[in-house]
N, C-alpha and C positions, 0 to 999 in steps of 0.2 A: 473958331478958338476952340479950344478945349479941355477945361482947367490949365488956361494958360500957356499951353501950348497949340504954336502956328498948325492952321490947317496945310497940309502939307499942297506942293502948287505940285501938277505936271504937267507938263510943253510936251506934245508931241513933237520932234523932231514931220519937216514936209521935203526934208530931198526925197527924190522919186528914186524908187528902183533900192532903194537903198535896204541893209538890215531889216534897219526900226520901220520899215516898211509889209513889214513880214509878221509884225506880231497886234494883240488888241493888250490893251493898257488899264484896266479895273485899279482906280485912284483908290487909296486907304479910309476909310469911313474914319477910322481911329488909329492912335498908335498902336502897337504889337498885333494889332487886322494887317497881316500882308499885304501890298500891294498886288496884284495880280498882271503879271505877263503872258498871257498866252501865244502860242506860235497859229495863226493862221494856218498850214498846214503844214503837210509830214516831211518828215528831212530838214526841217529849216535843226543847222547845229546853233546850238546853244551856243558852244564856247565862240564860236563865231558874231556872234549876237551881241554876249557882251563885253567884248573886246568891242565892238563900234558904241554902246553906249554907257561906256563903261561912268563914266561922269553923271549918266543919270542914275543907275541904278546907284550910286555913291551916295547922290538928294536923297535918294528913298531911304534908304540908310538910315540917315545921319537923322531924318525927319520922323520916321514911323518905325524902323526899327527894321525892316524885315522886308524880302522879296520873295514872293511864292510862284518861279518858272515851271508853266504847265502846257504839256502837248506838242514839247522839245522830241531831238532825234535822242534820248536818252535810255537804253534801256538795259545797261551792263556796267557791271562796277568800272570798265575800262571806257565808258562810255565817263561815265563820271568823276573820273582819273583826267581824265583830256579834258572836264572841262573846272572842275579846282586847278590843274596848272596855269590857266591862261590868266587865274590870278593876280595881279600886280605885288599884293605880299605876299611875302614866303612861306609855305607852308608848314607847316608845325606837327611835330612826334605830341604825342599823350603819355609826355613821360611827369609822372607824379601823379597819376590819375587815381581815384576811390574810387571807381567803378570798375567789374568786370566788360576786358573789351576786347576782339582779335583783331589782330591786321590784315584786313585782305587785300591791299597791294600798300606798294611805297608811299605812307602819310593816307589811310585812307582807312578805316576803321570800320566793322560792325558799330550800331549803335549799342546803349549800356544793355549788357547779357543777363539783366532781369528778369524773373518768371512773368510771363504773359498776366498771370494776375494781379500784379504788386503793381500802385503807382510809384513814380519818380518823379517826387516833387520838385519842383519848379528851382531853378539855381541858373541864376549863371555859367560857363564854364570854368571851373580853374580858380571860382571868388577864392578860394581858401588859401592863395599865394601869394606870390609875390610878384607873380606877372601870368598874363595871360592870354589867351590868343581873342584877339582885337573881330577874329569872323569867324562865323561857322554854319559851314556848307553843311546840310541833311539831302539825301537824294531815297526817293521814293520805290523799290525792285519790286517789292510785293506787298499790298495794302493789305492791315487784317480786313481777316473777315467779319468784323464786328469791332468796335473800339478802335483801341491804339493810337487816338489822334495825340498829336504831339503840342498840349498848348503852350498860350505864349501870355506873356507878362512882361507890361512897361516898368523895369526897371525908376523909373521915375516918377511914377501916382505910387508903386509900392514906396517909397522912402515919404510921402506925402501923405497916401494913407496912415504910416504906421504912427501908434501918440508920440509924441513932443521928448515925452519925458524916456521912454524906448529908444529913441534914435539918438535923444541928444548923452545918453548915456553910452550908446554901440557908437557913438560916432566920437564923443571923446576918450575911451582908454579902448578903441577897439579889440579884438578876436585872438584866442587863443585856441590851436587847434594843439591835438594833443595824439599821436597815431601810435601803436603799438602793430609789430608785424610780426611774423611768422610764428600765432603765439593759437595757430587751431583752425582761426575765421577770419573770412576779408581776404583780402590780396594780402601774399609775399609782398619783401621786398623786392625782390629780385621783379614777379609784375611790374610792381608799382614806378621806380627805378626804369624797369628799361635792359637791366642789366646783370650779371652774377658777378661781378666786380664790386669788391666795397669799394674802394680808393674811387671808385667812378662815384657811388654814391656819395661816398663825403665827398667831394669836387662840386659836388650838384648840389649839396648842401650850404657849403659855404661862402657855396656864389651867388644862391637865393635865403639868406641870413634863417635857415631851419638849423636845430638846432639836435646833433644826434648821438643817440648810444647804446652802443649791441652792447644786447645781451648774453646767457649762456644760450649753448643750442639755436646759434645761427637767429637770435631773432635782436629788431633794432625800438627803439624809441624814437620820433622826434616831436620837438616841440617848435613853434612857429608862432608869431602872434602880426598878424595880418592889422588890412584896412575892414571898415566896416562898413562905409560911405566909399564912393570913388567919383572924380567927375569924368567927362567923358574927354577924349584931347582934342576933339575938335569943336566940341557943340560946349567943351566946359560947362554941362550940365551934369547936378548930384544924382548917384542915382543911387540903392541900396545893393550893396554888391558885395556880401559875403556868405559864409552857409554852415552857417549857427545853426539854422533850425535843421539842418542837415547831419551833424554829426552830435547834436546835444541828443542823450541815454532818453530824451523824453521823445524822439522822433520813432526808437524801436516798439513794438511792437509791445503788447504793457506785462504778456506775462514773460514773455525773454527777458523787458529791464526789470523785474523781479526777482530771477530767476538768478540774475546776473550778482544783482545787489547786495543779496541773499548769500549769496558762497565769495563770494569778495574777491570771483574772476574781472581779469580785469579787463577794460573796452576795448578793443581795435581802432576806435575813434573816438573824443571827447572832446569837449568847449567848455571856455571859460572866460571871460571877460579877461582882456590884456594884463591883469595888472594879477589872474591867477581865481581872483573872487568867480563863486559862483554863478550860475545865469540860472534866474526862475524860471519854470517852467510856463507861470503866464507870460512872460516877456513873449518866449518865443511864438507861443499862439498868438500874439495879435500879430506877432510877423505872418503866420499862416494865414490867418485872418487874411490880411494884406493881400498875400500871393492869391487866393481864392478868389479874392472878390474882382481882383485885378486880368483876371486869366479869362483868356479867348483861346478857339480853337478852329481848326478848320477839319477836314476829311481828306485824308491823304489820296491819289489815284496812281496809275501804276506809270513814272517817268516825271513827277514830282522834286526838281530842286528847289530848293529850301535856304533862301540866304539871310543870318539874323546878325545883326550890328549884336557882338555877345557882351556887350557893356552895356547898351541902353534896352534891354528884350531878355528874359528871364525866359525859359523853356522847361519843359517837365513830361511826362508821359502818361496815358493812360491805361487803365487794362488791357487786353483785346485777347480776342480768341481766333481759336486760326492759324496758320503764317501768317508772317511778318519779317520782311528784309527793310533795314535803313540802314543807312551808311552815311556816315559821318566824315570830313574832314574838317582840318580849323589852317586859319590865313593868319597870318601876320602877329605881332607881338606888340601889349602893353606891357607898362611897367607902374607899379605905385610911386607917389609920391615919398 
C-alpha cells in the first residue's frame, strides 16, 4: 500500500509467439511513475502491441496513471499518428486551449511552444473547462540536450496534500476563469477556438456553459465556472482538477504583475472563486507546494511514447537546452458533473 493507494499488480501474458512476448515490463514503484514497456528488439510496431494488450494498458493507467513505451519503431510524426489512431477512444482537437501549439498532423500537435528557459507548471489538460480529454499521448522525436523532462504528479495525492481548509473552499465554490482575447498578449480567440467564424465561437460557448461577450476591435471576453475537484469516471477516486494556480496573477513574474496592476491593463487570463471572490496568493502557494512535492520525472529518449490518464496524473515541462521535439495527441472525452 502507498498512502492508501493499492500497489499495482502486473501479470505477464504467457502466450507463446504473440506480441506480448516481445517486451519487458518494469512495474511502477508508486503512482505517477510510469510503468515502462520496453521493446526487446527493433522494428516492433507499438500500434500492434497496444491493440493486443489494450486491457493491460488500461489497467496500468487506472492504477498508476502513466505508461511509458520505449524502444518501439516510432521515429516520425506519421509513426506516432499511427499509434494514437489505434486507440479505442476517439482523438480530439485542442479547441479552447490556453497555450500556443501547432497542428503537426490531423489531431497531432506540437507540445506547448513556450521558450525553452521557461517552466510549464503541473496541470491536467483542459481542467479549466467543462469537458476534457481522458487520455494524453506524448511522443519524443528529439530529446533536449539537457533538461526538458515532462514531470508527472498524482492528482489524488495532490488533493490529499492541500490543506483541508483550502481544499474544501475550492470544492464548495468552484473556480471562475476569466479570459480576454485580442488585447495584444496571449492567444487570440481565432487561435483558441480554431476558427475565424464568430458564430462557431458562440455555438461552442453555449454548448460548454461559457459566457461570451464581444468587445471593440475584435476582442472577446469569456467567463466560465468549473470544478475544482473531479472524480475519475472509472475508479471514482477524487482528484485535484483545476488550473487556478496557472490563471491567477500570482503565476506571472513579479515585475510583469506589478506593471499590469499599476497600469490598470486587462489581464489575458484571471481566476476567482466560483462566486467571484478573489483568491489569495497564499492559498495557491499551498497548491503549488503540493504539486512540487508530488512531482516525479524521467528523461526522454528518442521514440518514447508516454500515455497518461489525464484525470489521475498532471504533467508539466522542465526548462531545457538545445533542440526538443515532443508531439501530443488527446483521446476520449470526460465531462464534469
